[in-house]
N, C-alpha and C positions, 0 to 999 in steps of 0.2 A: 273548191280548193282555196279561194280567197277567204271564205268565211272560216275555214279551219285555221288559216294563218292569223286572222284577227282574234279568234278564240284563244289560240296559243299565246299570242301577245298579251291578251288580257290575263291569262293565267300567270304568266311571268311577272306582269306588273303587280298582281296581287301578292305573289310570293316575295317580291322585292319590298313591297310596302309592309308586309308582315315581318320580314327580316329587320327592316329599319325600325319598326315599332318595338321589336324585341331588344334591339341594341339600345334604343333610347330608354326603355323601361329598365333594363339591366344597369345602365349607367346611373340612372336616377336612384335605383334601389341601393347600389353600392355607395354612392356619394351621400345619400340621405341619412346615413348613420353617423355623420360627423357631429361632434359635440357643438352645442350652441351655448354660448356664454349667457348666464343669467345676470340681470341687473342686481345692484346691491339689495340686501334683504332688509325689510322693515320689521322692527321688533314689535310684538304685540304684548308680551308679558315677559318679565325677567325671570331667570332661572329660580330665584328665591321664591317668587310667587307660585311657580309651578310646583316646586318641591313641597311647600306647605299647604298646597291646595287652595290658595286664595285667589288664583288667577281665574278670570271668567273664561268659560268655554268659547264664547264669542266675544271679541273685544268690544268694549263700550263704544257707543257713537259710531256704529258701522253703517253709515249711509253709503250705499254703493257709489263709488266714483271710479274713474279709470285707474286710480292708484290703489284701490282696495277691493277685495272680493266681497261679495254679498254675504250676509249672515247665513242665508240658505246654503250657499256653496261651502262655507266653513263647516256647517253642520253635516253636510254630505261627506266631507273629507273625514271628519271625526267619526262618523258612522262606519265608513270604509275602514279606517284604522282600527276601530273597535272590533269589527268582524275579522280583520286580518290577525290582530293580536289576541283575539278571544278574551277581551276584557270589557268592562262596562264603559260606555261612552263618557260617563261622568268622571272617570279617572283620567281622561285625556284632555289636553289643551293644545291649541295652536300657539306656538311661541314665536314663530316668524313666518312671513310669507313674502313672496316677490313675484312680479310679473315675469313671464318667460315666453320665448318663442321656441316651440319644439320642432324638430326637423321632419316629423311625420305624424300620421294619425295614431301611432302607438306611443306618442309622446316621448320618442327617443328611447323607448324601453321594449323594443320588439324581442320576442323569443326567437330561438333558432329556426323554428319552422313556421313563423308567423309572417304574413304579408301585411303591409301597412300602406295606407294611402300616402302618396309621395307629394305632399303639400305641407307647407309650413302651417303650424297650428298655434294660435295665440292661446296663452293660458297662464297658469299659476304654479308656483312651487311652494309647498307648505312644509314646515317643520313641526311635527306633532310630538309632544312630550307626554310620557306616562308618569303619574305622580309617584309610583313606586319603583321606577326604573330609571337609572341614570342616562341611558341611551335614548336618542330621539329618532323617530322615523321620518323619512323624507317622502312626501307624496307629490305627484304631479297631476295636474288636471288641465282640461281645456277650459275656456272661459265660462261655459255653461255648467260644467260639472257633470256632463254626460259621461265623460271618460275620466276616471281617477285611477292612478296606478302607483304602487309602492316602488320607489327607487331603491332597490336592494344594494346598490353600490354606495348609497349614502351613509351606510353604517360603519 
C-alpha cells in the first residue's frame, strides 16, 4: 500500500512538472515574438552606385570585425537573395547592413506553423538592392550565416 502511494505521488509530481514546463514554454513562445530594435544601419554603397552597377558586391576592405560581416557572409546573403528573386547574383548588391539581436532561432520571422528556439540570436540585417529594380530586399541572418531569411515585411 505504501509503495502505491509513493508511486502515485511520483506520477503527480511528473504531471505537475510537465504542466509547469508547458506553461513556461508557452509564455516564452508568445513573448518571443516581440520586435527587437536594430542598431543604426551602416551604408556600404550609395543608391547611385547600385543603380549604375558600379558598386562592388562585397564592400572593399572587408576585414571581419564585430562591426562588419565577413565577405563570405555577404556572399551567402547575395546568393540567397539571387535564389529568392530568381536573378543572377551579379545583379545584386548589399547597400546597407547592421548588427541585430533576433528574438528567436527563426530570426523573428517564424511562419504560422513553425516552432523556433526561444533564445536570443545575434546576427545581421542586410539591405540588398537589384540593379534593375527600385525596391530593396531585407534579409536577416545569424552571425555565421547558417540561417538567412527574407524579411517580407521590409518591402
